[in-house]
N, C-alpha and C positions, 0 to 999 in steps of 0.2 A: 145293591146293584153293582154289576161288574164294570171294571174300568177297561177291560180288554176289548179290542176292536172286533175280534171274531169270537166265535163260541169255542175258544180253545179249551183243551183238556190237558191233564198232566202228560198223557201220551204224546200230545203235540209238542209240549215243551221238551220232553226227552228227545224226540226226533230232531228238534231244531238245535239243541245245545249239547247233547252227549257225543261230542266229537272233538277233534283237535286237542288243544291244551286241557280242556275239561276232562277228556278221556284219559290223558296221561296222568292227571292228578286225581283220577278216580272220583271226580265230583258227580254226585248223584242228585238229581232233582226228585224230591220226595213228596211235595205237596203244592197244590195250586188252589188258592182261594179267590174270591171275587176281587181282591185288591192287594194280594201278596203272593210271593213265591218263596218256598223253602227248599234249600239244598244242603247237602252235607259233604264233607271231605274228610278222609282219614288223616290222622297225624301219624305218619310212618316215615321211614328214612327219606323217601322221595319228596316229602313236604316239610322236613325238618331242616334247620340250619345246623351249623357245626357244634353248637352247644346242646343239641338234643331237644330243642323246642321248636314249635311250629314257626316256620319262616314267615316273616311279615309279607313277603312277596306272594306267598301262597295264599295268605288271607286276602290280599288284594285281588288275586285271580278269582277266588270264590266270590268276592263282592262284585267284581265287574261282570262275572258270568250271570249273577242274579239280576243286577240292575240293567244290564244290557238287554237281556231277553225280555225283561218286564217292559222296558221302554219300547222295544220293537213291537211287542204285543199290544201296545196302546195306540198304535198308528196304523194307517192303511199301508201295509207292507207291499202292496202292488204299486204304490206311487212314491213311498218314502222309506228311509232307513234311519235308525238311530245310531250315532257313532259316539264313542267316548270322547269327552272334552276335557274332563278333569276327574281325578279320583284322589281321595285322601283317606287315611286310616290312622286311628289311634289304637295302638296295641296296649291294652290295659292289664292283661293277665297272661302269663305264659301257659302253654299247653304242651305236654310232652307225649301224650298217648291218647288213644281213643279216636273220637271224631269231634269235629267242630261243625256246628250247624248254623247256617246263615238264613236270615229272614229279611226280605226286601219289601219296603213299602214306599209309596210315592210321597215326597215332600211337596213337589210342584209338578204339574203337567201342563206346560204352556204349549203354544203352537210351534215354537222353534227350539225350546230348551226344556228338558225334563231334569228333575233332581230326585235322586233315590237315596233313602236311608237304608243301610244294611247293618244289622246287628248280628254278630257272630258269637256263639256261645259254646262252651265245652259240654261234655256229657253230663255234668252236674247242673247245667243250666246257668252257670256263671258267665258273665260277659267277658269275652276274650278280646274282641275288637269292635270298634265303632267306625264305620266307614260311610262315606258319602260319594256317590257317583253322579256326575253331571253329564248328560248326553245332549248332543246337538241333533236336531231333526232336519235332515236334508232330503231334497228331491232326488229320486233315482234318475239315472241317465242311461240311454241306449240299451246295451246288453243287460244291464242290471234289471230293467223293467221286465224283459222277457224271462230272465232267470227267476226273479221273484214270483212272477205270475205262475210259472210252471211249478215252482216249489210249493206255493200255497194251494194250487189246484190239486197236486198230489197229496199234500198233507191233509186237506180238508174233505177229500172225497170219501 
């Protein structure tokens, strides 16, 4: 059984998240399951730090992109939004080339707080980073309600 509020598809996820910082870091959403999302990011000069390995901050962006969209997809986006409350990351293996692929799954889906686990792996499937994102679920106000309603109407038609 799906944990998503609407009957979302991978195309919907791509429409919602392939913009802004995700676009600059070339984050690609590649799979949507009933209770997980997978995205990947290249390890290239724009995601590496000065020693030639994946920047920890880039890993955090990938983790937050995954957990944030997942959290929003679990709520009624016509009335609420999920906002980042806390993120942590343990960088357990350096990666210098190829892609890293992140998978997010829910650890807890409460009424006001969600917690997401994000595992990020290199091309060989070895764990590179373990991250956890906590989001707060807050009610939309004023213009946000109208904006989100239009967004969802356009997305789901």
